[in-house]
ChimeraX commands (.cxc) that place a marker at each C-alpha (Angstrom):
marker #1 position 6.86,4.18,-0.74 radius 0.5
marker #1 position 6.61,0.69,1.15 radius 0.5
marker #1 position 7.34,-1.14,-2.22 radius 0.5
marker #1 position 11.28,-1.54,-1.94 radius 0.5
marker #1 position 10.58,-2.53,2.09 radius 0.5
marker #1 position 8.37,-5.62,0.74 radius 0.5
marker #1 position 10.20,-6.37,-2.48 radius 0.5
marker #1 position 12.57,-8.84,-1.02 radius 0.5
marker #1 position 9.84,-10.47,0.61 radius 0.5
marker #1 position 8.18,-11.04,-2.76 radius 0.5
marker #1 position 5.26,-8.96,-1.66 radius 0.5
marker #1 position 4.02,-6.36,-4.37 radius 0.5
marker #1 position 2.52,-3.13,-4.06 radius 0.5
marker #1 position -1.08,-4.34,-4.14 radius 0.5
marker #1 position -0.65,-6.84,-1.28 radius 0.5
marker #1 position 1.34,-4.03,0.36 radius 0.5
marker #1 position -1.62,-1.78,0.39 radius 0.5
marker #1 position -3.86,-4.67,1.83 radius 0.5
marker #1 position -1.55,-4.91,4.66 radius 0.5
marker #1 position -1.57,-1.42,5.48 radius 0.5
marker #1 position -5.51,-1.64,5.70 radius 0.5
marker #1 position -4.69,-5.01,8.06 radius 0.5
marker #1 position -3.28,-2.77,10.64 radius 0.5
marker #1 position -6.89,-1.49,11.58 radius 0.5
marker #1 position -8.27,-5.16,11.47 radius 0.5
marker #1 position -6.56,-8.12,9.90 radius 0.5
marker #1 position -9.78,-9.58,8.20 radius 0.5
marker #1 position -9.72,-6.20,6.32 radius 0.5
marker #1 position -6.77,-7.48,4.19 radius 0.5
marker #1 position -9.11,-9.72,2.53 radius 0.5
marker #1 position -11.56,-6.76,1.80 radius 0.5
marker #1 position -8.59,-4.56,0.84 radius 0.5
marker #1 position -7.56,-7.26,-1.81 radius 0.5
marker #1 position -11.25,-7.38,-3.07 radius 0.5
marker #1 position -11.11,-3.74,-3.43 radius 0.5
marker #1 position -7.57,-3.75,-5.34 radius 0.5
marker #1 position -8.11,-6.45,-7.64 radius 0.5
marker #1 position -11.89,-5.03,-8.69 radius 0.5
marker #1 position -13.77,-7.52,-6.40 radius 0.5
marker #1 position -15.27,-9.79,-9.14 radius 0.5
marker #1 position -12.59,-12.65,-9.13 radius 0.5
marker #1 position -10.11,-11.79,-6.50 radius 0.5
marker #1 position -8.49,-15.65,-6.40 radius 0.5
marker #1 position -8.14,-15.55,-10.05 radius 0.5
marker #1 position -6.64,-12.35,-10.51 radius 0.5
marker #1 position -4.16,-13.01,-7.74 radius 0.5
marker #1 position -3.21,-16.53,-9.17 radius 0.5
marker #1 position -2.31,-14.48,-12.44 radius 0.5
marker #1 position -0.37,-11.50,-10.40 radius 0.5
marker #1 position 1.36,-13.76,-7.91 radius 0.5
marker #1 position 3.19,-16.94,-7.43 radius 0.5
marker #1 position 2.38,-19.87,-4.93 radius 0.5
marker #1 position 5.98,-18.76,-2.94 radius 0.5
marker #1 position 4.89,-15.09,-2.94 radius 0.5
marker #1 position 1.31,-16.00,-1.55 radius 0.5
marker #1 position 2.87,-18.20,1.23 radius 0.5
marker #1 position 4.86,-15.31,1.75 radius 0.5
marker #1 position 2.40,-12.87,2.03 radius 0.5
marker #1 position 0.11,-15.54,4.07 radius 0.5
marker #1 position 3.50,-15.48,6.59 radius 0.5
marker #1 position 3.91,-11.82,6.99 radius 0.5
marker #1 position 0.03,-11.17,7.32 radius 0.5
marker #1 position -0.22,-14.21,10.28 radius 0.5
marker #1 position 2.96,-12.67,12.22 radius 0.5
marker #1 position 2.91,-9.04,11.58 radius 0.5
marker #1 position 1.59,-6.50,14.35 radius 0.5
marker #1 position -2.01,-7.24,15.73 radius 0.5
marker #1 position -4.77,-4.95,14.99 radius 0.5
marker #1 position -4.79,-1.44,16.53 radius 0.5
marker #1 position -7.29,-2.44,18.85 radius 0.5
marker #1 position -4.62,-4.74,20.44 radius 0.5
marker #1 position -2.06,-2.14,20.33 radius 0.5
marker #1 position -4.53,-0.10,22.26 radius 0.5
marker #1 position -5.23,-2.36,24.72 radius 0.5
marker #1 position -1.36,-3.10,25.16 radius 0.5
marker #1 position -0.94,0.61,25.74 radius 0.5
marker #1 position -3.87,0.55,28.26 radius 0.5
marker #1 position -2.99,-2.23,30.22 radius 0.5
marker #1 position 1.12,-1.15,30.16 radius 0.5
marker #1 position 0.72,2.32,30.24 radius 0.5
marker #1 position 4.17,2.03,28.78 radius 0.5
marker #1 position 4.99,3.67,25.17 radius 0.5
marker #1 position 8.17,1.41,25.36 radius 0.5
marker #1 position 6.01,-1.63,25.68 radius 0.5
marker #1 position 3.68,-0.59,23.04 radius 0.5
marker #1 position 6.35,0.37,20.79 radius 0.5
marker #1 position 8.44,-2.83,21.34 radius 0.5
marker #1 position 5.23,-4.93,20.69 radius 0.5
marker #1 position 4.61,-3.16,17.28 radius 0.5
marker #1 position 8.20,-3.10,16.27 radius 0.5
marker #1 position 9.18,-6.65,17.25 radius 0.5
marker #1 position 5.89,-7.89,15.37 radius 0.5
marker #1 position 7.07,-6.19,12.41 radius 0.5
marker #1 position 10.34,-7.29,12.34 radius 0.5
marker #1 position 9.68,-10.97,13.07 radius 0.5
marker #1 position 7.11,-11.35,10.26 radius 0.5
marker #1 position 9.69,-9.34,7.98 radius 0.5
marker #1 position 12.53,-11.42,8.84 radius 0.5
marker #1 position 10.54,-14.78,8.37 radius 0.5
marker #1 position 8.90,-13.94,5.11 radius 0.5
marker #1 position 12.56,-12.65,4.08 radius 0.5
marker #1 position 14.02,-16.06,4.85 radius 0.5
marker #1 position 11.15,-18.24,3.53 radius 0.5
marker #1 position 11.07,-16.26,0.28 radius 0.5
marker #1 position 14.95,-15.81,-0.23 radius 0.5
marker #1 position 15.09,-19.88,0.74 radius 0.5
marker #1 position 12.29,-20.67,-1.89 radius 0.5
marker #1 position 14.02,-18.63,-4.47 radius 0.5
marker #1 position 17.51,-20.54,-3.84 radius 0.5
marker #1 position 15.79,-23.84,-4.16 radius 0.5
marker #1 position 14.45,-22.94,-7.55 radius 0.5
marker #1 position 10.59,-22.26,-6.41 radius 0.5
marker #1 position 9.03,-19.50,-8.01 radius 0.5
marker link #1:1,2 radius 0.2
marker link #1:2,3 radius 0.2
marker link #1:3,4 radius 0.2
marker link #1:4,5 radius 0.2
marker link #1:5,6 radius 0.2
marker link #1:6,7 radius 0.2
marker link #1:7,8 radius 0.2
marker link #1:8,9 radius 0.2
marker link #1:9,10 radius 0.2
marker link #1:10,11 radius 0.2
marker link #1:11,12 radius 0.2
marker link #1:12,13 radius 0.2
marker link #1:13,14 radius 0.2
marker link #1:14,15 radius 0.2
marker link #1:15,16 radius 0.2
marker link #1:16,17 radius 0.2
marker link #1:17,18 radius 0.2
marker link #1:18,19 radius 0.2
marker link #1:19,20 radius 0.2
marker link #1:20,21 radius 0.2
marker link #1:21,22 radius 0.2
marker link #1:22,23 radius 0.2
marker link #1:23,24 radius 0.2
marker link #1:24,25 radius 0.2
marker link #1:25,26 radius 0.2
marker link #1:26,27 radius 0.2
marker link #1:27,28 radius 0.2
marker link #1:28,29 radius 0.2
marker link #1:29,30 radius 0.2
marker link #1:30,31 radius 0.2
marker link #1:31,32 radius 0.2
marker link #1:32,33 radius 0.2
marker link #1:33,34 radius 0.2
marker link #1:34,35 radius 0.2
marker link #1:35,36 radius 0.2
marker link #1:36,37 radius 0.2
marker link #1:37,38 radius 0.2
marker link #1:38,39 radius 0.2
marker link #1:39,40 radius 0.2
marker link #1:40,41 radius 0.2
marker link #1:41,42 radius 0.2
marker link #1:42,43 radius 0.2
marker link #1:43,44 radius 0.2
marker link #1:44,45 radius 0.2
marker link #1:45,46 radius 0.2
marker link #1:46,47 radius 0.2
marker link #1:47,48 radius 0.2
marker link #1:48,49 radius 0.2
marker link #1:49,50 radius 0.2
marker link #1:50,51 radius 0.2
marker link #1:51,52 radius 0.2
marker link #1:52,53 radius 0.2
marker link #1:53,54 radius 0.2
marker link #1:54,55 radius 0.2
marker link #1:55,56 radius 0.2
marker link #1:56,57 radius 0.2
marker link #1:57,58 radius 0.2
marker link #1:58,59 radius 0.2
marker link #1:59,60 radius 0.2
marker link #1:60,61 radius 0.2
marker link #1:61,62 radius 0.2
marker link #1:62,63 radius 0.2
marker link #1:63,64 radius 0.2
marker link #1:64,65 radius 0.2
marker link #1:65,66 radius 0.2
marker link #1:66,67 radius 0.2
marker link #1:67,68 radius 0.2
marker link #1:68,69 radius 0.2
marker link #1:69,70 radius 0.2
marker link #1:70,71 radius 0.2
marker link #1:71,72 radius 0.2
marker link #1:72,73 radius 0.2
marker link #1:73,74 radius 0.2
marker link #1:74,75 radius 0.2
marker link #1:75,76 radius 0.2
marker link #1:76,77 radius 0.2
marker link #1:77,78 radius 0.2
marker link #1:78,79 radius 0.2
marker link #1:79,80 radius 0.2
marker link #1:80,81 radius 0.2
marker link #1:81,82 radius 0.2
marker link #1:82,83 radius 0.2
marker link #1:83,84 radius 0.2
marker link #1:84,85 radius 0.2
marker link #1:85,86 radius 0.2
marker link #1:86,87 radius 0.2
marker link #1:87,88 radius 0.2
marker link #1:88,89 radius 0.2
marker link #1:89,90 radius 0.2
marker link #1:90,91 radius 0.2
marker link #1:91,92 radius 0.2
marker link #1:92,93 radius 0.2
marker link #1:93,94 radius 0.2
marker link #1:94,95 radius 0.2
marker link #1:95,96 radius 0.2
marker link #1:96,97 radius 0.2
marker link #1:97,98 radius 0.2
marker link #1:98,99 radius 0.2
marker link #1:99,100 radius 0.2
marker link #1:100,101 radius 0.2
marker link #1:101,102 radius 0.2
marker link #1:102,103 radius 0.2
marker link #1:103,104 radius 0.2
marker link #1:104,105 radius 0.2
marker link #1:105,106 radius 0.2
marker link #1:106,107 radius 0.2
marker link #1:107,108 radius 0.2
marker link #1:108,109 radius 0.2
marker link #1:109,110 radius 0.2
marker link #1:110,111 radius 0.2
marker link #1:111,112 radius 0.2
marker link #1:112,113 radius 0.2
view
């Protein structure tokens, strides 16, 4: 269902699933990719599936998107405001999406793949 949302960023369904796992804790993204790509040679399989431009966009999104669920819980605990908590959640996702979109589309425009 989320593939159309991440397609303009050059992020495939495999990486999208790993990002969903990364919402629990960002370090789980690597474990999720290992499971998705059968665990043996993750780097080799990823190289054959995604381009350097796509991998940079994936890393940018992973760096900037919403912190882990523990951080969201801490924001809720400290602020006691659903508005601030949702603002933190949504703003992180929007900033990550927009940054990755601009980087990927600019890369395509300049002929990188």
